[in-house]
C-alpha positions in Angstrom: 8.6 -31.0 92.3 9.4 -28.1 89.9 6.8 -25.9 91.6 8.7 -26.1 94.9 10.5 -22.9 94.1 9.0 -19.4 94.5 8.4 -18.9 90.8 6.6 -22.3 90.6 4.3 -21.2 93.4 3.5 -18.0 91.6 2.7 -19.5 88.2 1.5 -23.0 88.9 -2.0 -21.9 89.9 -4.3 -24.5 88.4 -7.8 -25.1 89.6 -7.0 -27.4 92.4 -6.3 -27.1 96.1 -2.6 -26.3 95.6 -3.6 -22.8 94.5 -5.1 -22.1 97.9 -2.4 -23.9 99.8 0.2 -21.6 98.4 -1.7 -18.6 99.7 0.1 -16.3 97.2 -1.9 -13.1 96.8 -5.3 -14.7 97.8 -7.1 -13.2 100.7 -9.2 -15.4 103.0 -12.4 -13.8 101.6 -11.3 -14.7 98.0 -10.6 -18.2 99.1 -14.0 -18.6 100.6 -15.7 -17.3 97.4 -13.5 -18.9 94.8 -12.9 -22.4 96.3 -16.3 -24.1 95.8 -16.8 -22.7 92.2 -13.2 -23.4 91.0 -13.0 -26.9 92.4 -16.3 -27.7 90.7 -15.1 -26.4 87.4 -11.5 -27.7 87.5 -10.4 -30.5 85.2 -8.6 -33.2 87.2 -5.1 -34.0 86.1 -4.4 -30.5 84.6 -3.0 -27.2 85.8 -4.9 -24.1 84.7 -7.7 -25.8 82.8 -11.3 -25.4 83.6 -14.6 -26.0 81.9 -16.0 -23.5 79.4 -17.3 -20.3 80.9 -20.5 -20.1 78.8 -21.4 -23.8 79.1 -24.9 -24.6 80.4 -23.4 -26.9 83.0 -20.0 -25.7 83.8 -19.3 -28.3 86.5 -16.8 -30.9 85.3 -17.9 -34.6 85.1 -16.3 -37.6 83.4 -18.8 -37.2 80.6 -18.2 -33.5 80.1 -18.4 -32.6 76.3 -18.0 -28.8 76.3 -15.2 -26.3 75.7 -12.2 -26.0 78.0 -10.7 -22.7 79.1 -7.3 -21.5 80.3 -7.1 -19.6 83.5 -4.0 -17.8 84.6 -3.6 -16.2 88.1 -2.3 -12.6 87.9 -0.7 -11.5 91.2 -0.7 -7.8 90.4 -4.4 -7.8 89.7 -5.2 -10.6 92.1 -7.7 -12.2 89.7 -7.9 -15.0 87.2 -7.3 -14.0 83.6 -9.1 -15.8 80.8 -6.6 -17.3 78.4 -8.9 -18.6 75.8 -11.2 -21.5 75.1 -10.2 -24.8 73.4 -12.0 -27.9 72.1 -10.0 -30.3 74.3 -8.4 -30.3 77.7 -5.1 -31.2 76.2 -5.1 -28.1 73.9 -6.0 -25.9 76.8 -3.3 -27.4 79.0 -0.6 -26.8 76.3 -1.8 -23.2 75.9 -1.5 -22.8 79.7 2.0 -24.1 79.5 3.0 -21.6 76.9 1.6 -18.7 78.9 3.1 -19.9 82.2 6.5 -20.2 80.6 6.3 -16.7 79.2 5.0 -15.3 82.5 7.8 -17.1 84.3 10.4 -15.0 82.5 13.0 -17.8 82.4 12.3 -19.0 86.0 11.1 -22.5 87.0 7.3 -22.9 86.6 4.9 -25.8 86.9 3.6 -27.0 83.5 1.3 -29.8 82.4 3.9 -31.2 80.0 7.8 -31.2 80.0 9.4 -28.0 78.9 11.6 -28.8 75.8 14.2 -26.1 76.2 14.8 -23.4 78.9 13.8 -19.8 78.0 16.8 -17.4 78.1 16.7 -13.7 77.6 18.9 -12.3 74.8 22.2 -10.8 75.9 21.8 -7.3 77.3 18.1 -7.6 77.8 15.8 -8.7 80.6 12.4 -10.3 80.5 9.3 -8.6 81.9 5.9 -10.0 83.0 4.2 -6.9 81.6 3.8 -8.3 78.1 1.9 -11.4 79.1 -0.3 -9.7 81.7 -1.1 -6.8 79.3 -1.9 -9.3 76.5 -4.2 -11.2 78.9 -5.9 -8.0 79.8 -6.2 -6.9 76.1 -7.7 -10.2 75.0 -10.1 -10.0 77.9 -11.3 -6.6 76.7 -11.7 -8.0 73.1 -13.7 -10.9 74.4 -16.1 -8.5 76.1 -17.0 -6.9 72.8 -19.8 -8.0 70.5 -19.8 -8.1 66.8 -22.2 -5.2 66.5 -20.0 -3.1 68.7 -17.0 -3.3 66.3 -16.1 -3.0 62.6 -14.1 -5.5 60.6 -14.7 -9.1 59.5 -14.0 -12.2 61.4 -10.8 -13.2 59.6 -9.2 -9.8 60.4 -10.1 -10.2 64.1 -8.8 -13.8 64.1 -5.5 -12.7 62.6 -5.2 -9.9 65.2 -6.0 -12.2 68.1 -3.5 -14.8 66.9 -0.8 -12.2 66.5 -1.4 -10.9 70.1 -1.4 -14.5 71.4 1.8 -15.6 69.5 3.8 -12.4 70.1 2.9 -11.6 73.7 1.4 -14.7 75.3 3.7 -17.4 74.0 6.9 -15.5 74.2 8.5 -13.6 77.1 8.5 -9.9 76.5 11.3 -7.3 76.9 11.0 -3.6 77.4 11.5 -3.1 73.7 8.2 -4.9 72.9 6.0 -2.2 74.4 5.9 -0.3 71.1 4.6 -3.3 69.2 1.9 -3.9 71.8 0.7 -0.3 71.6 0.1 -0.9 67.9 -2.2 -3.8 68.8 -4.1 -1.5 71.2 -4.5 1.1 68.4 -5.8 -1.5 66.0 -8.6 -2.5 68.4 -9.5 1.0 69.3 -9.8 2.1 65.7 -12.5 -0.6 65.1 -14.8 0.4 68.0 -18.1 1.8 66.8 -19.1 5.2 68.3 -22.1 3.5 69.9 -19.7 1.4 72.1 -17.9 4.4 73.5 -18.7 6.4 76.6 -20.3 9.8 76.1 -17.3 11.4 77.9 -14.8 9.9 75.5 -14.8 12.7 72.9 -13.2 12.6 69.4 -10.5 14.9 70.7 -9.8 12.5 73.6 -9.6 9.6 71.1 -7.2 11.5 68.9 -4.9 12.2 71.9 -5.1 8.6 72.9 -4.1 7.4 69.4 -1.2 9.9 69.3 0.2 8.6 72.6 -0.2 5.1 71.3 2.1 6.0 68.4 4.7 7.4 70.7 4.4 4.7 73.4 7.7 2.8 74.1 7.3 1.7 77.7 5.1 -0.8 79.6 4.7 1.4 82.6 3.0 0.3 85.8 -0.5 0.2 87.3 -0.4 3.7 88.6 0.1 5.4 85.3 -2.8 7.6 84.1 -3.6 8.7 80.5 -5.5 11.8 81.5 -3.8 15.2 81.8 -5.8 15.6 85.0 -6.1 12.3 86.8 -9.3 13.4 88.6 -11.0 12.9 85.2 -10.0 9.2 85.2 -12.5 6.5 86.3 -9.6 4.4 87.6 -8.5 7.3 89.8 -12.0 7.4 91.3 -12.1 3.7 91.8 -8.7 3.8 93.5 -9.8 6.5 95.9 -13.1 4.8 96.8 -11.6 1.3 97.1 -8.4 2.1 99.0 -9.4 5.4 100.6 -6.0 6.7 99.5 -5.5 9.6 97.0 -2.8 8.8 94.4 -2.1 12.6 94.2 1.6 13.2 94.0 2.6 10.1 92.1 4.8 10.9 89.2 2.9 9.1 86.4 3.6 8.5 82.7 0.8 9.2 80.3 1.9 7.3 77.2 2.8 3.9 78.6 0.9 0.7 77.8 -0.5 0.6 81.3 -1.9 4.1 81.0 -3.4 3.5 77.5 -4.8 0.1 78.4 -6.5 1.5 81.6 -8.0 4.4 79.7 -9.4 2.1 77.0 -11.2 -0.2 79.4 -12.2 2.3 82.1 -12.9 5.5 80.2 -13.4 4.7 76.5 -15.5 1.6 76.2 -19.0 1.8 77.5 -19.6 -1.8 78.8 -23.2 -1.1 79.6 -23.9 -0.1 76.0 -22.0 -3.1 74.7 -24.1 -5.4 76.9 -27.3 -3.8 75.5 -26.1 -4.1 71.9 -25.5 -7.8 72.4 -29.2 -8.2 72.8 -29.9 -6.7 69.4 -31.5 -3.6 71.0 -32.1 -0.4 68.9 -30.3 2.9 69.1 -32.7 4.3 71.6 -32.0 1.5 74.1 -28.2 1.9 73.5 -28.4 5.6 74.0 -30.3 5.1 77.3 -27.6 2.7 78.5 -24.9 5.2 77.7 -26.8 8.0 79.5 -27.2 5.8 82.5 -23.5 4.9 82.5 -22.6 8.6 82.3 -24.8 9.4 85.3 -23.3 6.5 87.3 -19.8 7.7 86.3 -20.6 11.2 87.4 -21.8 10.0 90.8 -18.7 8.0 91.2 -16.4 10.9 90.4 -18.4 13.2 92.7 -18.1 10.7 95.6 -14.4 10.3 95.0 -14.0 14.1 95.0 -15.9 14.3 98.3 -13.8 11.5 99.8 -10.6 13.4 98.8 -11.9 16.5 100.5 -12.4 14.6 103.8 -8.8 13.2 103.8 -6.3 14.9 106.1 -3.4 16.7 104.4 -0.4 14.4 104.0 3.2 15.9 104.2 5.2 15.5 101.0 7.7 13.1 102.6 4.9 10.9 104.0 3.1 11.0 100.6 6.2 9.7 98.8 6.3 6.8 101.2 2.6 6.1 100.5 3.2 6.3 96.8 6.0 3.9 96.9 3.9 1.4 98.9 1.0 1.9 96.4 3.3 1.2 93.5 4.6 -2.0 95.1 1.0 -3.2 95.7 -0.3 -2.6 92.2 -3.9 -3.0 90.9 -5.9 -3.8 87.7 -9.0 -5.4 86.3 -11.7 -5.1 83.7 -15.4 -5.5 83.3 -17.9 -6.5 80.7 -19.6 -9.6 79.2 -17.9 -12.3 77.1 -20.1 -12.7 74.1 -17.9 -11.9 71.0 -16.7 -15.3 70.1 
């Protein structure tokens, strides 16, 4: 079958047992937790199609009448990315095919339907997976927002979402597409209400972030940091506490898509406040949620700093080796609730 090649194994991950049989990027613990849930929600006969996330009964049955969602396995982040919800399983399957082909960057991939023509990079250019993965991450962030946490009307958001999907999910990206993606980031950021932002995300920080969005021209990698001092970054603290490794010494870029996207989801948006706003709570409750989030963030940063202080000094040569290994491993993720649509 087409999926017999390496690229097929990477991108064929549907919701069936083949995903676990390939073992690509899935730990035994993840298999144990994911297998029962995913096999219950998978739609037989399709790759990458599951029942709707917000359905009352998400388990698939022959009489299922709810929405169908697209799930794409991202190896860098080692998680499933939500690729949108559709009215029928066929529409979801066709959407998965478009995303899988773009993510395959011209290599062989498993799809639900025959691929009409091969995807070939223009002369002198090379496809990158960064566009598809960044778009999945950005749409996941947007889906976590609520209507009372943003400005703008529904048609404007629909046009923005369709543009992101068409440009970056349905088409393989090249290095030159990063600048266009940064504009999509800036559009979303400019429409976030102040109540949805963390207390530590000051107007000056927002201005600097937007300025770097305008100058962004590279996709970057998962170890790029927006902050001038990476010890102010929530992602830095999470990395230290999760891996017990300090990313000090890594030569990072501050105006790449990866750095800007990470800062938006980890440092700018207050997901706790957005969750409270979704309930229709007043300003007092929202302010209390932001305060609690700031306290929790402070504790995390302090713990990360203490952890760094307990780490033995690493010689520069050894540190470079650790940094290269960390870059090869990669990381990512997001948080929040999916209530906007």
